[in-house]
Backbone as CSV, one residue per row, in Angstrom:
resi,resn,N_x,N_y,N_z,CA_x,CA_y,CA_z,C_x,C_y,C_z
1,UNK,110.411,157.925,117.075,111.293,157.300,118.057,112.218,156.315,117.377
2,UNK,113.497,156.363,117.732,114.451,155.395,117.200,114.136,154.014,117.747
3,UNK,114.298,153.009,116.900,114.070,151.647,117.364,115.169,151.250,118.338
4,UNK,114.776,150.656,119.439,115.748,150.234,120.446,116.117,148.784,120.188
5,UNK,117.297,148.583,119.686,117.818,147.252,119.436,119.317,147.348,119.183
6,UNK,119.988,146.203,119.213,121.400,146.175,118.857,122.326,146.057,120.047
7,UNK,123.568,146.450,119.829,124.628,146.376,120.841,124.827,147.777,121.410
8,UNK,124.498,147.929,122.683,124.457,149.241,123.336,125.252,149.190,124.637
9,UNK,126.570,149.322,124.591,127.359,149.168,125.817,127.088,150.253,126.839
10,UNK,127.136,149.891,128.118,127.037,150.885,129.199,128.421,151.469,129.449
11,UNK,128.622,152.696,129.043,129.975,153.246,129.055,130.452,153.542,130.475
12,UNK,131.761,153.485,130.635,132.388,153.833,131.912,132.501,155.352,132.018
13,UNK,132.505,155.851,133.236,132.739,157.273,133.492,134.191,157.451,133.931
14,UNK,135.020,158.121,133.138,136.433,158.283,133.516,136.634,159.468,134.468
15,UNK,137.591,159.301,135.355,137.943,160.359,136.298,139.406,160.748,136.101
16,UNK,139.722,162.016,136.357,141.101,162.472,136.224,141.881,162.208,137.513
17,UNK,143.111,162.694,137.561,143.983,162.419,138.707,143.447,162.998,140.005
18,UNK,142.612,164.032,139.911,142.020,164.635,141.101,140.680,163.998,141.465
19,UNK,140.247,163.038,140.688,138.990,162.354,140.976,137.765,163.008,140.373
20,UNK,137.972,164.014,139.515,136.860,164.667,138.839,136.532,163.954,137.532
21,UNK,135.292,164.094,137.062,134.932,163.520,135.774,135.821,164.120,134.693
22,UNK,136.446,163.249,133.900,137.330,163.699,132.825,136.547,163.728,131.521
23,UNK,136.086,164.921,131.148,135.325,165.036,129.906,136.194,164.729,128.690
24,UNK,137.482,165.026,128.787,138.398,164.747,127.679,138.478,163.248,127.398
25,UNK,138.654,162.460,128.449,138.773,161.018,128.252,137.420,160.382,127.927
26,UNK,136.350,160.942,128.462,135.022,160.461,128.113,134.797,160.617,126.609
27,UNK,135.085,161.793,126.090,134.912,162.033,124.659,135.836,161.138,123.843
28,UNK,137.066,160.961,124.303,138.015,160.132,123.570,137.581,158.684,123.485
29,UNK,137.143,158.130,124.611,136.650,156.745,124.599,135.458,156.598,123.659
30,UNK,134.522,157.542,123.749,133.319,157.455,122.924,133.644,157.548,121.440
31,UNK,134.559,158.415,121.073,134.911,158.551,119.656,135.473,157.245,119.104
32,UNK,136.301,156.578,119.891,136.837,155.280,119.453,135.731,154.240,119.344
33,UNK,134.830,154.226,120.308,133.754,153.233,120.299,132.774,153.474,119.150
34,UNK,132.496,154.736,118.869,131.588,155.056,117.760,132.115,154.475,116.455
35,UNK,133.431,154.508,116.276,134.034,154.021,115.030,133.819,152.528,114.804
36,UNK,133.480,151.791,115.836,133.296,150.340,115.692,131.908,149.965,115.182
37,UNK,131.041,150.948,115.015,129.725,150.671,114.462,128.658,150.310,115.471
38,UNK,128.930,150.463,116.740,127.933,150.148,117.770,126.632,150.897,117.509
39,UNK,125.522,150.253,117.883,124.214,150.843,117.595,123.869,152.020,118.516
40,UNK,124.549,152.110,119.621,124.280,153.193,120.562,124.954,152.924,121.889
41,UNK,124.577,153.708,122.897,125.263,153.648,124.179,124.288,153.903,125.321
42,UNK,124.546,153.228,126.432,123.857,153.536,127.685,124.813,154.372,128.521
43,UNK,124.370,155.553,128.867,125.192,156.488,129.640,124.598,156.598,131.039
44,UNK,125.449,156.512,132.054,125.040,156.561,133.466,124.337,155.277,133.900
45,UNK,124.833,154.151,133.404,124.401,152.866,133.922,125.267,152.460,135.100
46,UNK,125.135,151.222,135.524,125.936,150.739,136.660,127.423,150.850,136.359
47,UNK,127.829,150.518,135.132,129.239,150.612,134.771,129.713,152.049,134.645
48,UNK,128.770,152.973,134.574,129.123,154.383,134.603,129.224,154.939,136.010
49,UNK,129.112,154.051,137.019,129.215,154.425,138.436,128.199,155.507,138.814
50,UNK,126.999,155.404,138.243,126.006,156.458,138.444,125.662,156.726,139.916
51,UNK,125.655,155.712,140.828,125.306,156.049,142.214,126.341,156.935,142.893
52,UNK,127.541,157.014,142.308,128.634,157.755,142.922,128.813,159.141,142.324
53,UNK,127.924,159.537,141.419,128.014,160.837,140.763,126.957,161.793,141.313
54,UNK,127.303,163.056,141.368,126.317,164.082,141.722,125.410,164.331,140.519
55,UNK,124.286,164.994,140.743,123.397,165.312,139.618,124.116,166.189,138.597
56,UNK,124.896,167.150,139.059,125.619,168.034,138.141,126.591,167.239,137.285
57,UNK,127.264,166.266,137.888,128.185,165.435,137.124,127.431,164.586,136.104
58,UNK,126.300,164.045,136.499,125.507,163.244,135.571,125.103,164.065,134.349
59,UNK,124.651,165.271,134.580,124.217,166.113,133.468,125.386,166.463,132.557
60,UNK,126.555,166.701,133.138,127.734,167.015,132.316,128.142,165.814,131.478
61,UNK,128.102,164.625,132.055,128.421,163.407,131.301,127.453,163.246,130.131
62,UNK,126.177,163.488,130.370,125.189,163.381,129.302,125.438,164.412,128.206
63,UNK,125.800,165.615,128.593,126.066,166.663,127.601,127.226,166.275,126.687
64,UNK,128.312,165.787,127.275,129.470,165.390,126.468,129.109,164.206,125.580
65,UNK,128.394,163.243,126.147,128.017,162.066,125.368,127.164,162.452,124.168
66,UNK,126.203,163.354,124.361,125.339,163.744,123.244,126.110,164.500,122.169
67,UNK,127.128,165.249,122.577,127.952,165.965,121.604,128.745,165.002,120.729
68,UNK,129.187,163.895,121.316,130.069,162.968,120.594,129.289,161.889,119.854
69,UNK,128.230,161.386,120.456,127.475,160.290,119.849,126.662,160.823,118.679
70,UNK,126.832,160.268,117.482,126.065,160.754,116.315,124.566,160.649,116.560
71,UNK,123.832,161.537,115.905,122.392,161.575,116.106,121.691,160.311,115.612
72,UNK,122.336,159.571,114.721,121.704,158.337,114.236,121.988,157.141,115.141
73,UNK,122.700,157.359,116.250,122.951,156.306,117.234,122.142,156.608,118.491
74,UNK,121.746,155.554,119.167,120.955,155.708,120.382,121.800,156.223,121.549
75,UNK,121.242,157.138,122.294,121.786,157.525,123.590,120.688,157.259,124.609
76,UNK,120.897,156.252,125.421,119.956,155.902,126.478,120.570,156.353,127.803
77,UNK,119.861,157.218,128.508,120.384,157.821,129.733,119.863,157.101,130.963
78,UNK,120.763,156.734,131.857,120.355,156.182,133.143,119.874,157.315,134.042
79,UNK,118.577,157.319,134.355,118.013,158.433,135.131,117.291,157.954,136.392
80,UNK,117.491,156.720,136.763,116.775,156.173,137.907,117.296,156.670,139.234
81,UNK,116.383,156.796,140.193,116.711,157.150,141.578,115.694,156.470,142.471
82,UNK,115.940,156.451,143.762,114.980,155.831,144.673,113.704,156.649,144.801
83,UNK,113.809,157.936,144.559,112.641,158.811,144.615,112.019,158.952,143.231
84,UNK,110.713,158.810,143.150,110.016,159.017,141.875,110.200,160.451,141.405
85,UNK,110.130,161.381,142.318,110.293,162.806,141.977,111.667,163.067,141.378
86,UNK,112.707,162.535,142.009,114.078,162.732,141.510,114.267,162.051,140.162
87,UNK,113.692,160.876,140.014,113.792,160.155,138.742,113.189,160.970,137.609
88,UNK,112.027,161.521,137.842,111.349,162.286,136.795,112.110,163.566,136.472
89,UNK,112.665,164.214,137.476,113.431,165.435,137.230,114.643,165.150,136.358
90,UNK,115.401,164.112,136.699,116.593,163.787,135.914,116.207,163.312,134.512
91,UNK,115.087,162.594,134.394,114.632,162.137,133.078,114.308,163.330,132.182
92,UNK,113.626,164.318,132.716,113.298,165.507,131.928,114.560,166.270,131.531
93,UNK,115.529,166.345,132.434,116.781,167.031,132.106,117.561,166.265,131.031
94,UNK,117.539,164.931,131.110,118.203,164.127,130.088,117.537,164.316,128.730
95,UNK,116.227,164.402,128.728,115.495,164.635,127.485,115.888,165.979,126.874
96,UNK,116.018,167.004,127.710,116.387,168.325,127.211,117.784,168.326,126.606
97,UNK,118.664,167.491,127.129,120.023,167.384,126.598,120.045,166.636,125.271
98,UNK,119.058,165.768,125.056,118.994,165.053,123.788,119.021,163.551,123.888
99,UNK,118.808,163.007,125.080,118.726,161.551,125.219,117.525,161.024,124.445
100,UNK,117.682,159.858,123.848,116.604,159.244,123.073,115.631,158.468,123.948
101,UNK,116.118,157.951,125.059,115.281,157.188,125.990,115.960,157.205,127.351
102,UNK,115.197,156.851,128.381,115.723,156.821,129.744,115.649,155.403,130.289
103,UNK,116.724,154.977,130.918,116.798,153.666,131.560,116.648,153.883,133.058
104,UNK,115.600,153.297,133.642,115.234,153.621,135.020,115.328,152.380,135.898
105,UNK,116.321,152.380,136.761,116.550,151.256,137.655,115.399,151.141,138.653
106,UNK,115.106,149.925,139.066,114.079,149.723,140.079,114.486,150.431,141.385
107,UNK,113.624,151.242,141.979,113.928,151.789,143.303,114.174,150.618,144.270
108,UNK,115.085,150.806,145.209,115.466,149.634,145.999,115.854,149.898,147.443
109,UNK,116.023,151.162,147.851,116.512,151.376,149.209,115.535,150.814,150.237
110,UNK,114.267,151.081,150.070,113.260,150.538,150.978,112.751,149.209,150.405
111,UNK,113.676,148.269,150.313,113.429,147.032,149.583,112.172,146.283,150.025
112,UNK,111.896,146.125,151.330,110.700,145.360,151.705,109.399,145.953,151.163
113,UNK,109.389,147.275,150.919,108.177,147.918,150.403,108.149,148.034,148.877
114,UNK,109.226,147.595,148.212,109.285,147.716,146.756,108.608,146.521,146.102
115,UNK,107.304,146.430,146.312,106.504,145.345,145.748,105.948,145.787,144.389
116,UNK,105.116,144.917,143.795,104.588,145.208,142.462,103.778,146.501,142.447
117,UNK,103.044,146.767,143.508,102.235,147.989,143.565,103.112,149.231,143.529
118,UNK,104.170,149.246,144.349,105.064,150.405,144.404,105.809,150.592,143.090
119,UNK,106.304,149.504,142.531,107.058,149.604,141.278,106.161,150.043,140.127
120,UNK,104.949,149.522,140.079,104.011,149.918,139.029,103.697,151.407,139.118
121,UNK,103.429,151.881,140.336,103.145,153.308,140.513,104.331,154.156,140.077
122,UNK,105.535,153.740,140.452,106.751,154.482,140.108,106.897,154.620,138.598
123,UNK,106.855,153.493,137.902,107.104,153.526,136.463,105.983,154.224,135.705
124,UNK,104.746,154.025,136.101,103.641,154.680,135.406,103.668,156.192,135.621
125,UNK,104.024,156.617,136.827,104.108,158.049,137.102,105.168,158.709,136.224
126,UNK,106.314,158.068,136.133,107.388,158.622,135.299,106.994,158.573,133.819
127,UNK,106.442,157.461,133.385,106.070,157.306,131.975,105.030,158.334,131.552
128,UNK,104.085,158.628,132.426,103.034,159.595,132.096,103.597,160.987,131.838
129,UNK,104.658,161.339,132.532,105.168,162.711,132.470,106.471,162.851,131.685
130,UNK,107.094,161.745,131.320,108.390,161.821,130.642,108.228,162.234,129.180
131,UNK,109.065,163.172,128.728,109.008,163.572,127.317,109.703,162.596,126.377
132,UNK,110.399,161.615,126.927,111.052,160.584,126.112,110.616,159.213,126.614
133,UNK,110.716,158.187,125.762,110.353,156.838,126.199,111.242,156.385,127.357
134,UNK,110.694,155.511,128.188,111.464,154.996,129.308,111.574,153.475,129.217
135,UNK,112.621,152.958,129.858,112.875,151.530,129.926,113.065,151.120,131.379
136,UNK,112.659,149.926,131.696,112.839,149.345,133.029,114.262,148.770,133.105
137,UNK,114.906,148.946,134.234,116.237,148.378,134.448,116.160,147.432,135.641
138,UNK,116.289,146.151,135.357,116.231,145.110,136.383,117.642,144.580,136.621
139,UNK,118.213,144.874,137.782,119.580,144.429,138.085,119.638,143.967,139.541
140,UNK,119.017,142.824,139.842,118.888,142.377,141.232,120.212,142.120,141.932
141,UNK,121.284,141.852,141.200,122.575,141.642,141.851,123.017,142.875,142.634
142,UNK,122.614,144.065,142.184,122.969,145.310,142.863,121.838,145.847,143.737
143,UNK,120.599,145.667,143.299,119.482,146.289,144.008,118.798,145.368,145.011
144,UNK,118.952,144.049,144.826,118.209,143.060,145.615,116.702,143.197,145.418
145,UNK,116.301,143.820,144.322,114.896,143.923,143.948,114.734,143.275,142.585
146,UNK,113.805,142.353,142.488,113.521,141.649,141.225,112.111,142.006,140.796
147,UNK,111.987,142.696,139.680,110.662,143.014,139.165,110.146,141.789,138.408
148,UNK,108.973,141.322,138.757,108.501,140.052,138.201,107.954,140.242,136.791
149,UNK,107.850,139.130,136.051,107.442,139.178,134.657,106.045,139.755,134.489
150,UNK,105.123,139.403,135.369,103.749,139.890,135.247,103.689,141.412,135.349
151,UNK,104.493,141.981,136.236,104.518,143.438,136.376,105.116,144.088,135.132
152,UNK,106.172,143.490,134.591,106.766,144.022,133.362,105.749,143.991,132.219
153,UNK,105.042,142.877,132.085,104.041,142.754,131.023,102.949,143.815,131.176
154,UNK,102.526,144.044,132.408,101.517,145.081,132.647,102.044,146.458,132.278
155,UNK,103.274,146.768,132.699,103.850,148.078,132.414,104.072,148.280,130.919
156,UNK,104.358,147.203,130.218,104.645,147.296,128.784,103.440,147.737,127.964
157,UNK,102.264,147.706,128.558,101.068,148.167,127.842,101.038,149.686,127.726
158,UNK,101.828,150.377,128.548,101.906,151.840,128.478,102.730,152.223,127.253
159,UNK,102.209,153.120,126.448,102.868,153.446,125.183,104.227,154.096,125.367
160,UNK,104.505,154.642,126.542,105.790,155.304,126.754,106.785,154.440,127.528
161,UNK,106.426,153.193,127.819,107.366,152.232,128.424,107.732,151.236,127.328
162,UNK,108.935,151.363,126.804,109.258,150.720,125.526,110.259,149.575,125.625
163,UNK,110.701,149.240,126.827,111.661,148.146,126.901,112.165,147.896,128.310
164,UNK,113.041,146.902,128.403,113.658,146.550,129.676,115.074,146.048,129.433
165,UNK,115.985,146.534,130.250,117.305,145.906,130.334,117.254,144.943,131.507
166,UNK,117.423,143.660,131.217,117.340,142.637,132.252,118.715,142.035,132.484
167,UNK,119.287,142.340,133.633,120.624,141.842,133.971,120.581,140.609,134.858
168,UNK,119.402,140.015,135.010,119.291,138.837,135.870,119.724,137.557,135.172
169,UNK,119.756,137.567,133.824,120.077,136.367,133.025,119.146,135.205,133.356
170,UNK,117.915,135.523,133.737,116.875,134.521,133.983,116.115,134.328,132.674
171,UNK,116.483,133.298,131.924,115.953,133.153,130.572,114.502,132.699,130.567
172,UNK,114.074,132.010,131.587,112.667,131.642,131.678,111.804,132.893,131.807
173,UNK,112.205,133.773,132.715,111.476,135.031,132.888,111.577,135.894,131.631
174,UNK,112.767,135.963,131.047,112.949,136.763,129.846,112.042,136.280,128.717
175,UNK,111.946,134.971,128.577,111.083,134.413,127.546,109.623,134.763,127.768
176,UNK,109.188,134.750,129.024,107.804,135.118,129.331,107.550,136.578,128.984
177,UNK,108.498,137.441,129.316,108.361,138.859,128.987,108.293,139.060,127.474
178,UNK,109.192,138.398,126.753,109.219,138.548,125.292,107.916,138.053,124.673
179,UNK,107.387,136.966,125.187,106.171,136.404,124.599,104.950,137.283,124.807
180,UNK,104.843,137.908,125.973,103.581,138.563,126.325,103.620,140.089,126.264
181,UNK,104.743,140.674,125.874,104.789,142.129,125.715,104.533,142.490,124.257
182,UNK,104.111,143.738,123.995,103.832,144.169,122.626,105.072,144.085,121.733
183,UNK,104.883,143.994,120.419,106.021,143.846,119.496,107.046,144.967,119.597
184,UNK,106.595,146.181,119.944,107.541,147.302,120.000,108.388,147.276,121.265
185,UNK,108.030,146.459,122.247,108.742,146.443,123.530,110.077,145.710,123.344
186,UNK,111.163,146.384,123.690,112.506,145.841,123.462,113.061,145.238,124.743
187,UNK,113.229,143.935,124.760,113.899,143.275,125.871,115.380,143.148,125.515
188,UNK,116.228,143.727,126.349,117.672,143.705,126.142,118.314,142.918,127.279
189,UNK,119.212,142.014,126.940,119.920,141.267,127.976,121.068,142.136,128.491
190,UNK,121.312,142.071,129.784,122.255,142.994,130.400,123.661,142.480,130.571
191,UNK,124.028,141.410,129.875,125.397,140.907,129.981,125.865,140.344,128.647
192,UNK,127.076,140.683,128.285,127.631,140.216,127.021,127.856,138.722,126.976
193,UNK,127.927,138.083,128.124,128.124,136.637,128.155,126.887,135.854,127.787
194,UNK,125.742,136.536,127.668,124.479,135.851,127.367,123.830,136.363,126.089
195,UNK,124.586,137.057,125.264,124.008,137.644,124.062,123.415,136.597,123.121
196,UNK,124.182,135.569,122.805,123.721,134.561,121.842,122.456,133.858,122.321
197,UNK,122.405,133.325,123.549,121.163,132.677,123.970,119.993,133.646,124.092
198,UNK,120.254,134.897,124.473,119.164,135.870,124.588,118.576,136.186,123.215
199,UNK,119.431,136.389,122.235,118.937,136.649,120.878,118.129,135.471,120.361
200,UNK,118.530,134.275,120.752,117.857,133.083,120.242,116.433,132.947,120.745
201,UNK,116.092,133.617,121.863,114.708,133.548,122.342,113.953,134.849,122.071
202,UNK,114.576,135.768,121.321,113.851,136.943,120.883,114.247,138.265,121.485
203,UNK,115.306,138.309,122.288,115.789,139.601,122.778,116.199,140.463,121.588
204,UNK,116.019,141.767,121.727,116.322,142.668,120.618,117.738,143.220,120.668
205,UNK,118.450,142.901,121.736,119.807,143.406,121.804,120.440,143.132,123.142
206,UNK,121.561,143.825,123.374,122.369,143.568,124.558,122.975,144.876,125.040
207,UNK,123.096,144.996,126.365,123.780,146.133,126.988,124.995,145.555,127.714
208,UNK,126.113,145.355,126.992,127.239,144.604,127.551,128.377,145.479,128.064
209,UNK,128.757,145.312,129.315,130.001,145.928,129.770,131.147,145.507,128.859
210,UNK,131.076,144.282,128.369,132.074,143.743,127.443,132.257,144.647,126.227
211,UNK,131.198,145.362,125.838,131.275,146.221,124.668,132.246,147.376,124.810
212,UNK,132.669,147.688,126.037,133.673,148.728,126.244,135.077,148.261,125.878
213,UNK,135.303,146.954,125.882,136.643,146.439,125.595,136.673,145.530,124.371
214,UNK,135.523,145.013,123.966,135.450,144.143,122.794,134.248,144.531,121.935
215,UNK,134.187,145.797,121.525,133.012,146.239,120.767,132.854,145.524,119.438
216,UNK,133.946,145.299,118.745,133.851,144.631,117.436,133.415,143.184,117.588
217,UNK,133.895,142.529,118.622,133.482,141.146,118.844,131.986,141.073,119.170
218,UNK,131.514,142.007,119.994,130.076,142.030,120.311,129.251,142.289,119.061
219,UNK,129.686,143.231,118.240,128.977,143.514,116.995,129.003,142.303,116.061
220,UNK,130.115,141.592,116.048,130.226,140.422,115.174,129.275,139.321,115.599
221,UNK,129.181,139.063,116.904,128.232,138.057,117.386,126.817,138.436,116.965
222,UNK,126.467,139.693,117.168,125.120,140.170,116.822,124.856,140.008,115.323
223,UNK,125.793,140.444,114.503,125.590,140.385,113.059,125.571,138.952,112.543
224,UNK,126.473,138.123,113.052,126.487,136.720,112.623,125.170,136.031,112.960
225,UNK,124.626,136.354,114.125,123.360,135.734,114.514,122.272,136.044,113.497
226,UNK,122.154,137.305,113.127,121.077,137.689,112.215,121.381,137.356,110.755
227,UNK,122.628,137.004,110.483,122.965,136.475,109.156,122.747,134.975,109.066
228,UNK,122.354,134.366,110.187,122.120,132.931,110.209,123.380,132.097,110.345
229,UNK,124.505,132.746,110.642,125.773,132.027,110.812,125.929,131.664,112.289
230,UNK,125.082,130.738,112.715,124.929,130.478,114.145,126.148,129.799,114.758
231,UNK,126.789,128.926,114.031,127.970,128.244,114.585,129.093,129.242,114.835
232,UNK,129.308,130.151,113.888,130.337,131.166,114.078,129.981,132.085,115.240
233,UNK,128.726,132.471,115.315,128.298,133.334,116.421,128.484,132.633,117.757
234,UNK,128.109,131.356,117.817,128.243,130.589,119.062,129.704,130.494,119.483
235,UNK,130.584,130.207,118.544,132.004,130.038,118.876,132.607,131.335,119.407
236,UNK,132.247,132.461,118.783,132.773,133.737,119.269,132.177,134.084,120.631
237,UNK,130.895,133.776,120.818,130.284,133.984,122.128,131.025,133.205,123.209
238,UNK,131.361,131.969,122.936,132.072,131.164,123.919,133.440,131.759,124.238
239,UNK,134.111,132.336,123.236,135.420,132.946,123.466,135.310,134.189,124.348
240,UNK,134.151,134.830,124.353,133.961,136.049,125.132,133.455,135.799,126.558
241,UNK,133.200,134.542,126.914,132.633,134.243,128.233,133.555,134.695,129.365
242,UNK,134.816,134.321,129.301,135.723,134.648,130.408,136.024,136.140,130.519
243,UNK,136.324,136.843,129.420,136.530,138.289,129.594,135.272,139.005,130.054
244,UNK,134.103,138.548,129.614,132.877,139.170,130.096,132.741,138.989,131.603
245,UNK,132.975,137.787,132.089,132.880,137.544,133.525,133.900,138.370,134.299
246,UNK,135.087,138.573,133.716,136.143,139.313,134.398,135.742,140.761,134.663
247,UNK,134.996,141.382,133.713,134.661,142.796,133.858,133.253,142.994,134.410
248,UNK,132.618,141.898,134.828,131.299,142.004,135.454,131.327,141.315,136.822
249,UNK,130.933,140.059,136.869,130.755,139.381,138.148,132.049,139.245,138.945
250,UNK,133.171,139.043,138.262,134.420,138.755,138.986,135.037,140.006,139.615
251,UNK,135.306,141.033,138.804,135.976,142.230,139.309,135.164,143.501,139.134
252,UNK,134.041,143.449,138.460,133.151,144.600,138.354,133.789,145.806,137.688
253,UNK,133.379,146.997,138.121,133.862,148.234,137.515,135.384,148.362,137.596
254,UNK,136.037,148.044,138.727,137.503,148.117,138.730,138.139,147.219,137.678
255,UNK,137.553,146.038,137.451,138.066,145.152,136.412,137.841,145.717,135.023
256,UNK,136.674,146.309,134.815,136.383,146.914,133.517,137.360,148.042,133.212
257,UNK,137.581,148.898,134.190,138.480,150.029,133.945,139.927,149.566,133.730
258,UNK,140.337,148.535,134.458,141.680,147.998,134.247,141.798,147.398,132.850
259,UNK,140.782,146.681,132.401,140.802,146.096,131.060,140.829,147.183,129.994
260,UNK,140.092,148.261,130.211,140.121,149.373,129.257,141.529,149.942,129.145
261,UNK,142.214,150.107,130.277,143.593,150.598,130.246,144.493,149.647,129.461
262,UNK,144.322,148.352,129.680,145.157,147.358,128.997,144.955,147.393,127.481
263,UNK,143.750,147.758,127.057,143.408,147.674,125.636,143.432,149.029,124.935
264,UNK,144.029,150.026,125.576,144.254,151.283,124.898,143.177,152.323,125.055
265,UNK,142.124,152.014,125.797,141.137,153.022,126.159,141.602,153.688,127.452
266,UNK,140.858,154.687,127.909,141.162,155.259,129.211,140.156,154.725,130.218
267,UNK,140.655,153.898,131.140,139.820,153.412,132.225,140.030,154.259,133.462
268,UNK,141.269,154.268,133.938,141.609,155.074,135.098,141.069,154.483,136.390
269,UNK,141.012,155.326,137.384,140.600,154.888,138.711,139.082,154.860,138.829
270,UNK,138.552,153.863,139.539,137.142,153.954,139.922,137.005,154.972,141.048
271,UNK,135.782,155.380,141.316,135.550,156.350,142.390,135.339,155.619,143.710
272,UNK,135.983,156.104,144.764,135.829,155.520,146.093,134.354,155.546,146.501
273,UNK,133.906,154.508,147.185,134.684,153.487,147.881,135.192,152.338,147.007
274,UNK,134.867,152.300,145.704,135.444,151.278,144.849,136.958,151.436,144.819
275,UNK,137.673,150.312,144.799,139.123,150.313,144.808,139.663,149.760,143.500
276,UNK,140.805,150.287,143.038,141.365,149.787,141.781,141.858,148.355,141.920
277,UNK,141.970,147.698,140.799,142.454,146.320,140.786,143.927,146.277,141.194
278,UNK,144.284,145.345,142.067,145.681,145.172,142.452,146.479,144.515,141.344
279,UNK,147.808,144.560,141.461,148.670,144.057,140.386,148.498,142.562,140.165
280,UNK,148.302,141.797,141.224,148.108,140.359,141.065,146.863,140.063,140.234
281,UNK,145.770,140.757,140.533,144.552,140.562,139.761,144.685,141.113,138.346
282,UNK,145.459,142.182,138.192,145.680,142.714,136.848,146.395,141.693,135.964
283,UNK,147.329,140.970,136.538,148.024,139.966,135.748,147.085,138.833,135.361
284,UNK,146.193,138.449,136.261,145.179,137.442,135.923,144.262,137.961,134.818
285,UNK,143.920,139.248,134.905,143.079,139.856,133.880,143.784,139.848,132.532
286,UNK,145.059,140.188,132.509,145.814,140.171,131.248,145.805,138.778,130.625
287,UNK,145.958,137.760,131.462,145.957,136.382,130.947,144.602,136.051,130.313
288,UNK,143.516,136.515,130.935,142.177,136.269,130.381,142.014,136.994,129.047
289,UNK,142.486,138.224,128.978,142.362,138.985,127.732,143.216,138.377,126.622
290,UNK,144.394,137.866,126.981,145.239,137.211,125.967,144.596,135.935,125.467
291,UNK,144.066,135.137,126.384,143.433,133.871,126.000,142.242,134.105,125.087
292,UNK,141.527,135.207,125.293,140.367,135.523,124.464,140.750,136.248,123.176
293,UNK,142.048,136.439,122.960,142.573,137.093,121.752,142.153,138.555,121.661
294,UNK,142.003,139.181,122.821,141.724,140.604,122.853,142.982,141.421,123.084
295,UNK,143.953,140.844,123.789,145.197,141.541,124.125,146.342,140.856,123.397
């Protein structure tokens, strides 16, 4: 199994003028990103608009991604669904395509019933039958479900549950998970704006939307940290705070795709019901990218 660590951006899913998945632009974006030295990619994450894709589209995106992403780079496939059965089916299909690991979002539609017992059963059932390692995906801003540290620690004892992407930016909880999970368990922070502090408490990497528009900067922060050049890493992290917020909490996927267009990648339109960024917000976005020395 490849070690799960490093800078692993959640790639966007591009659509053509008719609203179909554009395999041409997907491959083009990935080829440019691969050249920056990124350690790997998360495909079909939240920034990939996975809830808005059909299963057939998801499988096609994974096929193109595996063709373009070198075998020595990680391909982590988002295979989570509200149904355990559906999650396991997509995980097995992703494994057959060549995914190295599966990122499985917490089930959330029946939120009041998604307690520790239900989540534990879900993840253990998938882990027992999955041909590839699986990771927990905690993103309460979208799911309104927060998997607690004790449950994560318990799940981490399973040899096929190898990590967690935590997008809550709760560093107290993250620290507890890092302290009490096995050494092979990879805790990844889910936002580029928190890479430096997360690494400082033992996170093994980051899954940053920011990595789609500032891959070299994300790689530089990561490398500087492990070279012990902490002041330089901190300063670059601070410069990335505003653009990271712009493509996550502030404008989300429409902001990310607009920023990709501004920086020479193909962002294009988000899929409805998401709406593209208006011109007024685009101008604010350009100002943020210029101030951060990205544009």
